[in-house]
N, C-alpha and C positions, 0 to 999 in steps of 0.2 A: 419835228421830223418823228415822227413817231421813234419807239426800241426799239434795234431787232429786236425778233421772236427768235433762241435758239428751243427748241425743242430737243431734252436728250431722251434718249430713245436706251433702258439699260434693259437689255435681253439676257437676263443670265433668269436661269428660275429657282435660285435664293432669293431675286427683288435683296432688299440691303443691306444683307449681314456678303452681301455675295464685296472683290476685289472688285472685280467688275466696276462694280456702280458705286462704292467708295472711293473710285480714281474719277464717273460720273459727275459727284456729290459736292469731290474740288475744283473741278471745270469746271461747275453750274454758279460755285462763288464768286469764278476772278471773273464768269463772264457778266452776274449783274455787278466790280467792282469796275468793267470798260462801259459801264452804260446799257448796256443791254441785259431783258429779259429772257431767263431760264423755266421751261417748264419740264417734269420731270412723268415721261409714262411708261411704266412698266408692261411689257409685251405677257409677264404670266399674268399677272392683274387680269386683263382681256381672253376673252374666247374670239380665237383667227382662226374659224374651219382651214381648213388649208385647198391650194386653191385644186377647183376640175378640171385643170386645165383645157379652157374654154376659147384663147385663142387659136389653140388646132385643131377645131374642132368646124374647120369653116374656111377653106380657101382662105381669106384674108382677113381672118380674123372679127369674120362680125359681131359672134358672138360673147364674143371679151367682153364689156358692157362696165358702163357706171352710170352708179352701184356698183360694185361685183354684187352678183348672179346673191352673195348673202344678207343681203339688209334683208334686219329684220332678222337672222339666221343666230347676228351675230356680232360682237361689236370692230367688223372688217371698214365699214365703213365712219362709223368714229377717230378709226383711229385715221387712216387713210385723212379722210379731215383734216385731221392735224397737223399731219402730212404737209396737208397743199398749202397751208393758214400758216403755216413756218416761213424766219428765211433761209432758216441753215437750220442748220439737220445736226447730229455730237448721236453715233452709240456702237454704244460702250454690251462688248462680247461678254463670256469665258470662252475655251480651250478649249473642243472639245477632239479632240484623230485628224487631227489639223485643217480643223476646221471651225467657222462659229457656230455658234448654237443653233437645233432645230427651232426654235421661239424665229431669229431675226432671218433665217431663211425661206420662210413660210413668210414674214411679212412682206421680202422680197419679191413674191414669189406675187400675192393682191400687189403690188403697183405696177405690176403689168398693166392697171387698169384702168390708173391714171395713167401712164402714156400711151396708152392704145386709142384715149377715149378725147385727145384735148381738141376740140371741135367745142366739147360741153361745158368748156374751162375761158372767163374772159379774155375772146379780143380772138377764141380759138388756141390761144398759146395754152402747150402742155407747161402746167405749172413745177413741172419736178426740172425742168431745162433753165441750168447757170445753179441753181439753189447749194450751198456751197454744203460741205461738212466733214469732219470731224472722225475718226476710227480707233475707238480705246477698246482694252481687250489684257485681262489679265490669264498669267499664263504658271506653266507647276513646271513646265521645262519648252521644247520642239515642238513648230507650228505657226506659232506666231505669225508668222510673213506666211504662210503656205493660205493662214483665216482671213488674213489682211487682203490678200492680193488677189482674192476673190470674193468677196464682199468689196472692196473699193471699185472694182472690173468689171459687175456688176449694178452698180450706181451710177459709173458712169458709161455705160452704157444706158441708162437712163435718165441721160443730158443732165446728169451734175455732177460739183464740179467735187474737186479734188481736192485740201487740202496737205497744206505742209505741217503737222511734218504725222502723221502715224504715228500713238503710244502705243508699247506696247511693258508691259510691264510684271515680272515675276511676284510671285501670290510674297515668297519671302522677306519682300524689299517692307513689306506692307507692317514689319514687326518695329515695334519699340526697339528691342531688343539689339535687338540686327543693326538696325540706323547706325544705335551706339555707337558699337562696335567699327560697322564700319568708318564712321568717325576719324575714332581713339583709332584706327590705322591711316588715316588717310583718304581714304575710296570715299569716292563723295555720288556713283556714280545716279542714286538714285535722289541726291538734291541738284540733276540733268536732264529727271521724267519730272517731278516739280512742276520747273519749268519751264520745260516742252511743252507742259498741262499750259502754264498762262499767258504762255506765247500759241497755245491754241485758245482757248478764248478769245485777245484779242484781237488773232485769225479772222475767224468767226464771226463776229461781232461788224470791225472794221472793211473784213472786202465788202462780206454781203451788202453793206454798206454803200461800197463803189461797186458792184454788181450793178446793183434794180433799173432798167428799166431798157440792160443790154440784150443785144438778142442777136442768140445766138445761132441760130438759123436764119439764116434771109428772104427765105418764103419764095425764094424770086424760082423756088426752083420748086410743081409735088408729087412727093417723094411717095414711091407707091406701097403702099401695105404689102409685108410679106412678109 
């Protein structure tokens, strides 16, 4: 059996310097240990033009096409192809005012071009349907639950499968001196977070294997375009 490919999307504008991407890097190491392939995609390094709302320009969304109308003008086609070809997704984002980064929001909007054109793919099957995903974020204060709920809701309605457990981590927990101090006083919260990252990698690899070939849509009823 081919290895499970997990596309690890960093949605921070700071790239490798960001705390959220550091969490993603940790996840990628565990994915490889569990026998999967982990590929990093930094949205900050891609030029993704703003969605122009083509779906809403016609009654049934006919103007929303795949490839997206921006093909050849930006990197949308390349990024969407990476997502389509992946077996699972892991997304890491910073938190800005109770939301994920503008980079991840722009990508989610562009995913409409995939979800709305299932007839363009093999077997007429939406390639997002049943694709497992895991969310991770780094935060300074409140906002993680709002951001993760928003992103999870959107991806779920695109047909993807949310895995336990979405992970949020306070930025201060990445400081070595803080972790040493917490060990001294017997506080082990950071160890729980690290273990959850390990479990996230394990679930991404193993659940992707279990779901391969499963049809979430029974195809017995033609869903109207709406």
